[in-house]
N, C-alpha and C positions, 0 to 999 in steps of 0.2 A: 360582636363584630360591627364595625362602623358601617354606616349607611352607604358610603361611597368607596368602600374597600374593593380593591382589585388585586389579583395575584401579582407578585413581583416578577419582572422580566429584566434580566441583565442587559447591559448595553450591547453585548455581543449577540445575544438572542434577538434583540430588536433589529440589529444590523442585518443578521441573516434573514429574518422575516421580511425586511424591506427589500433585500436583494432578490429573494425568491419572488416577491410580488412584482418587482420591476422586470425580472427576466424569468418567466415561468419554465423555460426550457433548460434552465441551469442544471437541474439534477440529472436530466437525461443526458446532457452533454458530459457531465462528470462521469456517469456510468459508461458512456461510450469511450471516454478517454482511459478509464480504468481497464476496460476490455482490451485495449490495444497492448497493454504491457503485462497485466496481472492475471486476467481470467483466461488461462490457457489450459488445454488438456495435456496431461503428462503421459508420455509413452513410457510405461513402467519397464518394459524389457530393455529399451535403450538406456534408461536410467541405471538399471542393474549392470548393464555392460560397461557404462562409464565408470561406475564405482569399482568394478572388478579390474578394470584396466588402469586404475590410478597407481602411480608410482610414488612410493614413500619419499618424502623430502628428507635430505640429510640434515643432521642437527645444526651444522653451521653452513649456510648456503654458499658462502664465498670461498670456502676451503677447497683446495684441489683434492682430487681423489687419490688416495694412496693405497697401494695394493700390497 
Protein backbone atom coordinates (compact mmCIF):
# COMPACT_ATOMS: atom_id res chain seq x y z
CA UNK A 1 0.00 0.00 0.00
CA UNK A 2 1.45 3.36 -0.99
CA UNK A 3 2.23 5.92 1.67
CA UNK A 4 -0.26 8.51 0.40
CA UNK A 5 -3.07 6.12 -0.47
CA UNK A 6 -6.64 7.14 0.33
CA UNK A 7 -9.88 5.35 -0.50
CA UNK A 8 -11.63 6.19 -3.77
CA UNK A 9 -14.69 8.46 -3.67
CA UNK A 10 -16.74 8.99 -6.79
CA UNK A 11 -17.67 12.46 -7.96
CA UNK A 12 -21.27 11.87 -6.97
CA UNK A 13 -20.29 10.88 -3.43
CA UNK A 14 -18.06 13.93 -3.16
CA UNK A 15 -20.90 16.15 -4.38
CA UNK A 16 -23.35 14.71 -1.84
CA UNK A 17 -20.81 15.08 0.98
CA UNK A 18 -20.22 18.72 0.03
CA UNK A 19 -23.95 19.36 -0.21
CA UNK A 20 -24.54 17.89 3.25
CA UNK A 21 -21.64 19.94 4.64
CA UNK A 22 -23.08 23.17 3.19
CA UNK A 23 -26.63 22.42 4.33
CA UNK A 24 -26.69 20.18 7.42
CA UNK A 25 -30.51 20.27 7.64
CA UNK A 26 -30.91 18.70 4.20
CA UNK A 27 -31.56 15.16 5.39
CA UNK A 28 -34.18 16.28 7.94
CA UNK A 29 -35.93 18.32 5.25
CA UNK A 30 -35.95 15.31 2.93
CA UNK A 31 -37.47 13.12 5.64
CA UNK A 32 -40.13 15.76 6.37
CA UNK A 33 -40.98 15.96 2.66
CA UNK A 34 -41.22 12.20 2.43
CA UNK A 35 -43.54 12.18 5.42
CA UNK A 36 -45.99 14.43 3.59
CA UNK A 37 -46.67 11.91 0.84
CA UNK A 38 -45.42 8.45 1.74
CA UNK A 39 -45.21 7.78 5.48
CA UNK A 40 -48.91 7.39 6.22
CA UNK A 41 -50.79 4.90 8.34
CA UNK A 42 -53.17 2.69 6.40
CA UNK A 43 -56.72 2.03 7.55
CA UNK A 44 -56.93 -1.69 6.85
CA UNK A 45 -60.71 -1.97 7.16
CA UNK A 46 -61.29 0.90 4.73
CA UNK A 47 -58.79 -0.64 2.33
CA UNK A 48 -60.67 -3.96 2.46
CA UNK A 49 -63.96 -2.14 1.81
CA UNK A 50 -62.47 -0.39 -1.23
CA UNK A 51 -61.24 -3.69 -2.64
CA UNK A 52 -64.58 -5.43 -2.13
CA UNK A 53 -66.50 -2.55 -3.75
CA UNK A 54 -64.32 -2.51 -6.87
CA UNK A 55 -66.20 -3.07 -10.13
CA UNK A 56 -64.50 -5.22 -12.75
CA UNK A 57 -63.57 -3.40 -15.93
CA UNK A 58 -64.99 -4.73 -19.18
CA UNK A 59 -62.49 -6.10 -21.71
CA UNK A 60 -62.89 -3.27 -24.19
CA UNK A 61 -63.61 -0.02 -22.38
CA UNK A 62 -65.15 1.94 -25.26
CA UNK A 63 -67.59 -0.75 -26.35
CA UNK A 64 -71.24 -0.13 -25.50
CA UNK A 65 -72.99 -2.56 -23.23
CA UNK A 66 -75.01 -5.18 -25.07
CA UNK A 67 -77.51 -7.26 -23.21
